C-alpha positions in Angstrom: 60.6 77.4 130.9 57.3 78.3 129.5 56.5 80.4 132.6 59.8 82.2 132.3 59.0 83.2 128.7 55.5 84.3 129.8 57.1 86.5 132.4 59.4 87.9 129.8 56.4 88.6 127.5 54.7 90.6 130.3 57.9 92.4 131.2 58.2 93.6 127.6 54.5 94.6 127.7 55.0 96.6 130.9 58.1 98.3 129.6 56.2 99.3 126.4 53.6 101.0 128.6 56.3 102.7 130.7 57.7 104.1 127.4 54.3 105.4 126.3 53.7 107.1 129.7 57.2 108.6 129.6 56.6 109.9 126.1 53.3 111.5 127.1 54.9 113.1 130.1 56.8 115.4 127.7 53.5 117.1 126.9 53.0 118.2 130.5 55.4 120.9 131.8 57.4 119.7 134.9 56.1 116.1 134.7 59.5 114.6 133.9 61.0 116.5 136.9 58.8 114.7 139.4 59.9 111.6 141.2 57.9 109.4 139.0 59.2 111.1 135.9 62.8 110.8 137.0 62.2 107.1 137.7 60.8 106.5 134.2 63.7 108.5 132.8 66.2 106.2 134.5 64.5 103.1 133.0 63.5 104.5 129.6 66.4 106.7 128.5 69.0 104.0 128.2 66.7 102.1 125.8 65.7 105.2 123.8 69.2 106.7 123.5 70.5 104.4 120.7 67.3 105.1 118.6 67.8 108.8 119.0 71.4 108.5 117.7 70.1 106.7 114.6 66.9 108.6 113.9 67.2 112.4 113.9 64.2 114.5 115.0 62.0 116.0 112.3 61.8 119.6 113.5 60.1 119.4 116.9 58.9 115.8 116.5 61.1 112.9 117.8 60.1 109.7 116.0 62.7 107.5 117.8 60.3 106.5 120.6 57.8 105.2 118.1 60.4 103.1 116.4 61.6 101.9 119.8 58.0 100.8 120.7 57.7 99.0 117.4 61.0 97.1 118.1 59.6 96.0 121.5 56.4 94.9 119.8 58.2 92.9 117.2 60.4 91.3 119.8 57.4 90.4 121.9 55.3 89.1 118.9 58.0 87.4 116.8 61.1 87.1 118.9 59.6 85.3 121.9 57.8 82.6 119.8 61.2 81.8 118.3 62.6 81.4 121.8 59.8 79.2 122.8 60.5 76.8 119.9 64.2 76.6 120.9 63.3 75.5 124.4 
């Protein structure tokens, strides 16, 4: 069970990095239209969409990805240790 939770920890870590890369791709024109960009959009947009509904953009700045990354961080740092104690 410990190895499964370790795998879940690294999956959340990898997903956080995918989100960061996807966010930075918005700074480069045409990067999200590439094959890699569309792959990241398919895996990142379903997670980011609920945050975008809750947190409106401030002008040209979208703060929802930052909140989404913090939620993943807290799930990884505080949620997984609770799961470990249950099992």
